[in-house]
C-alpha positions as semicolon CSV with decimal commas, in nm:
position;residue;x (nm);y (nm);z (nm)
1;M;-3,231;-7,528;-7,956
2;E;-3,332;-7,910;-8,055
3;K;-3,313;-8,114;-7,745
4;E;-3,051;-8,332;-7,927
5;K;-2,792;-8,054;-7,902
6;S;-2,862;-8,011;-7,529
7;A;-2,621;-8,112;-7,279
8;I;-2,733;-8,455;-7,104
9;A;-2,802;-8,409;-6,780
10;L;-2,855;-8,812;-6,702
11;Q;-2,719;-9,079;-6,875
12;A;-2,783;-9,417;-6,758
13;R;-2,621;-9,755;-6,948
14;A;-2,695;-10,125;-6,923
15;L;-2,932;-10,070;-6,657
16;T;-3,092;-10,446;-6,509
17;K;-3,259;-10,504;-6,172
18;I;-3,341;-10,837;-6,082
19;Y;-3,559;-10,902;-5,767
20;R;-3,479;-11,250;-5,588
21;M;-3,809;-11,358;-5,446
22;G;-3,702;-11,719;-5,309
23;T;-3,573;-11,919;-5,578
24;V;-3,774;-11,716;-5,829
25;E;-3,580;-11,412;-6,024
26;V;-3,781;-11,124;-6,129
27;H;-3,617;-10,916;-6,393
28;A;-3,777;-10,535;-6,391
29;L;-3,495;-10,399;-6,609
30;R;-3,321;-10,595;-6,897
31;G;-3,022;-10,356;-6,993
32;V;-3,170;-10,056;-7,019
33;D;-2,999;-9,745;-7,188
34;V;-3,145;-9,385;-7,164
35;D;-3,035;-9,040;-7,186
36;L;-3,220;-8,750;-7,030
37;Y;-3,130;-8,402;-7,177
38;E;-3,093;-8,083;-6,996
39;G;-3,448;-7,873;-6,953
40;E;-3,657;-8,149;-7,165
41;L;-3,996;-8,327;-7,092
42;V;-3,970;-8,696;-7,102
43;V;-4,271;-8,956;-7,076
44;L;-4,175;-9,302;-6,974
45;L;-4,532;-9,450;-7,130
46;G;-4,602;-9,846;-7,084
47;P;-4,805;-10,096;-6,878
48;S;-4,797;-10,158;-6,514
49;G;-4,471;-10,413;-6,413
50;S;-4,292;-10,282;-6,717
51;G;-4,029;-10,142;-6,539
52;K;-4,065;-9,767;-6,588
53;S;-4,065;-9,710;-6,195
54;T;-3,789;-9,924;-6,115
55;L;-3,558;-9,748;-6,363
56;L;-3,724;-9,379;-6,229
57;N;-3,598;-9,490;-5,873
58;I;-3,248;-9,553;-5,998
59;L;-3,254;-9,269;-6,195
60;G;-3,340;-9,055;-5,852
61;G;-3,114;-9,224;-5,629
62;L;-3,397;-9,443;-5,450
63;D;-3,293;-9,773;-5,579
64;T;-2,984;-9,955;-5,692
65;P;-2,935;-10,148;-5,993
66;S;-2,780;-10,521;-6,011
67;G;-2,601;-10,339;-6,342
68;G;-2,531;-10,107;-6,506
69;S;-2,421;-9,755;-6,482
70;V;-2,585;-9,406;-6,424
71;M;-2,397;-9,067;-6,490
72;F;-2,540;-8,706;-6,371
73;R;-2,388;-8,467;-6,545
74;N;-2,080;-8,651;-6,669
75;Q;-2,034;-8,768;-6,283
76;P;-2,113;-9,079;-6,191
77;L;-2,329;-9,199;-5,886
78;T;-2,194;-9,444;-5,664
79;M;-2,412;-9,647;-5,625
80;D;-2,256;-9,834;-5,295
81;N;-2,238;-9,500;-5,103
82;E;-2,539;-9,451;-4,895
83;R;-2,415;-9,077;-4,799
84;A;-2,345;-9,004;-5,162
85;L;-2,711;-9,102;-5,294
86;N;-2,832;-8,879;-4,982
87;L;-2,658;-8,601;-5,106
88;Y;-2,735;-8,638;-5,449
89;R;-3,155;-8,677;-5,379
90;R;-3,116;-8,346;-5,170
91;N;-2,914;-8,158;-5,402
92;H;-3,039;-8,213;-5,715
93;V;-3,394;-8,488;-5,726
94;G;-3,714;-8,359;-5,676
95;F;-4,002;-8,652;-5,687
96;V;-4,358;-8,642;-5,717
97;F;-4,527;-8,953;-5,649
98;Q;-4,939;-9,077;-5,708
99;F;-5,004;-9,048;-5,338
100;Y;-4,889;-8,691;-5,219
101;N;-4,749;-8,828;-4,876
102;L;-4,797;-8,487;-4,706
103;I;-4,812;-8,461;-4,368
104;P;-5,189;-8,367;-4,235
105;S;-5,114;-8,167;-3,921
106;L;-4,912;-7,926;-4,139
107;T;-5,046;-7,638;-4,345
108;A;-4,928;-7,615;-4,739
109;R;-4,679;-7,367;-4,652
110;E;-4,548;-7,573;-4,349
111;N;-4,541;-7,921;-4,591
112;V;-4,323;-7,715;-4,854
113;A;-4,117;-7,548;-4,600
114;L;-3,983;-7,922;-4,441
115;V;-3,743;-7,950;-4,770
116;T;-3,680;-7,560;-4,786
117;E;-3,517;-7,599;-4,432
118;I;-3,252;-7,846;-4,572
119;A;-3,209;-7,730;-4,929
120;K;-2,899;-7,504;-5,032
121;H;-3,079;-7,204;-5,229
122;P;-3,432;-7,303;-5,176
123;M;-3,689;-7,079;-5,261
124;R;-3,944;-6,921;-5,022
125;P;-4,266;-7,138;-4,986
126;A;-4,499;-6,925;-5,082
127;D;-4,328;-6,879;-5,396
128;A;-4,301;-7,256;-5,471
129;L;-4,681;-7,255;-5,398
130;T;-4,765;-6,975;-5,574
131;M;-4,596;-7,146;-5,903
132;V;-4,846;-7,439;-5,893
133;G;-5,133;-7,226;-5,870
134;L;-5,189;-7,233;-5,449
135;G;-5,071;-6,870;-5,346
136;D;-5,399;-6,844;-5,194
137;R;-5,424;-7,147;-5,027
138;L;-5,090;-7,139;-4,790
139;D;-5,233;-7,209;-4,502
140;H;-5,488;-7,476;-4,546
141;F;-5,438;-7,818;-4,432
142;P;-5,426;-8,112;-4,612
143;A;-5,815;-8,231;-4,506
144;Q;-5,893;-7,870;-4,637
145;L;-5,768;-7,949;-5,006
146;S;-5,903;-8,157;-5,328
147;G;-5,652;-8,405;-5,444
148;G;-5,561;-8,239;-5,733
149;E;-5,479;-7,936;-5,470
150;Q;-5,294;-8,161;-5,248
151;Q;-5,085;-8,307;-5,561
152;R;-4,993;-7,939;-5,632
153;V;-4,850;-7,875;-5,266
154;A;-4,642;-8,209;-5,351
155;I;-4,505;-8,056;-5,697
156;G;-4,440;-7,730;-5,481
157;R;-4,262;-7,924;-5,214
158;A;-4,064;-8,102;-5,474
159;I;-3,924;-7,793;-5,671
160;A;-3,921;-7,582;-5,356
161;K;-3,523;-7,686;-5,346
162;R;-3,481;-7,577;-5,712
163;P;-3,398;-7,955;-5,804
164;D;-3,209;-8,014;-6,128
165;L;-3,452;-8,329;-6,186
166;L;-3,811;-8,359;-6,137
167;L;-3,923;-8,713;-6,129
168;C;-4,300;-8,763;-6,127
169;D;-4,437;-9,167;-6,094
170;E;-4,810;-9,118;-6,184
171;P;-4,854;-8,791;-6,101
172;T;-5,230;-8,815;-6,218
173;G;-5,316;-9,136;-6,132
174;A;-5,542;-9,070;-5,839
175;L;-5,709;-8,792;-5,984
176;D;-5,969;-8,751;-6,233
177;S;-5,862;-8,580;-6,607
178;K;-5,985;-8,214;-6,528
179;T;-5,801;-8,208;-6,216
180;G;-5,552;-8,391;-6,358
181;I;-5,511;-8,125;-6,617
182;L;-5,413;-7,901;-6,341
183;V;-5,144;-8,107;-6,218
184;L;-4,987;-8,176;-6,582
185;E;-5,012;-7,760;-6,626
186;A;-4,823;-7,677;-6,281
187;I;-4,541;-7,959;-6,401
188;L;-4,526;-7,815;-6,743
189;R;-4,490;-7,463;-6,618
190;I;-4,215;-7,570;-6,389
191;N;-4,052;-7,759;-6,674
192;R;-4,039;-7,433;-6,907
193;E;-4,018;-7,149;-6,620
194;L;-3,742;-7,325;-6,424
195;G;-3,551;-7,548;-6,718
196;T;-3,608;-7,842;-6,504
197;T;-3,533;-8,171;-6,652
198;T;-3,854;-8,375;-6,617
199;A;-3,922;-8,721;-6,648
200;L;-4,264;-8,820;-6,606
201;I;-4,448;-9,200;-6,553
202;T;-4,784;-9,271;-6,658
203;H;-4,954;-9,557;-6,848
204;N;-5,194;-9,363;-7,051
205;A;-5,087;-9,257;-7,380
206;V;-5,302;-8,928;-7,372
207;I;-5,049;-8,770;-7,154
208;A;-4,758;-8,860;-7,326
209;E;-4,890;-8,565;-7,579
210;I;-4,754;-8,290;-7,375
211;A;-4,373;-8,447;-7,361
212;N;-4,079;-8,324;-7,614
213;R;-3,993;-8,724;-7,599
214;V;-4,208;-9,032;-7,542
215;L;-3,995;-9,349;-7,408
216;Y;-4,216;-9,664;-7,469
217;F;-4,160;-9,946;-7,186
218;A;-4,241;-10,300;-7,197
219;D;-4,085;-10,593;-7,045
220;G;-3,816;-10,432;-6,834
221;R;-3,702;-10,228;-7,187
222;I;-3,705;-9,943;-7,391
223;V;-3,881;-10,063;-7,703
224;E;-3,932;-9,736;-7,870
225;M;-3,850;-9,354;-7,841
226;R;-4,096;-9,128;-8,004
227;R;-4,034;-8,743;-8,064
228;N;-4,349;-8,488;-8,035
229;A;-4,313;-8,263;-8,321
230;L;-4,578;-8,064;-8,147
231;Q;-4,601;-8,058;-7,752
232;R;-4,975;-8,044;-7,675
233;A;-5,128;-7,846;-7,397
234;P;-5,254;-8,027;-7,100
235;G;-5,589;-7,827;-7,135
236;E;-5,622;-7,961;-7,504
237;L;-5,648;-8,348;-7,348
238;A;-5,909;-8,580;-7,235
239;W;-5,901;-8,897;-7,118
């Protein structure tokens, strides 16, 4: 099925975000319209400071816009209701950031279990870690894992609650290319096997080749959209 014909999972219209620092106004988003389709993998590509993270944080309910609206499966996100945003994040959104935010005193399995204990229909932590290639590292502590393994634990934690949306902000930013490819393979596997709508931020143009669509950011706006005729496998990439 063509992704254009898929249902829209997330729709944003006329999003603006203005940060005020004393008398200075910083326009992080300048009227962004974006649709994310069910089950697709979208890469948001652009330089630092172009608005990518601000957009992702608003789409994930971590931040609120200065103007505009967000609809999740045809239901508006009520940006002024913190409890509603908490439930949205808890029930529907998985986040992966550049830094892993694992708890050092907990094993990989225990780090993932923190999420499954509050989810409605979670995976078993061991199953989530097996999906990201860490079925043999369940009882290792973060200090016993490489950076790429720690990031894959973070992905396992994000997907263990079976989120509808997986939002990844520079997930390979702290990793070398060989390790980053393993992380991208884990994200792609989740997107394909679970049908998780996935948005991934990067400033690395090579990574955009794994996406269904690429949205190019500059100065708080989406300036171009490209559909990849062919999704390349992460193992084919080099940067």
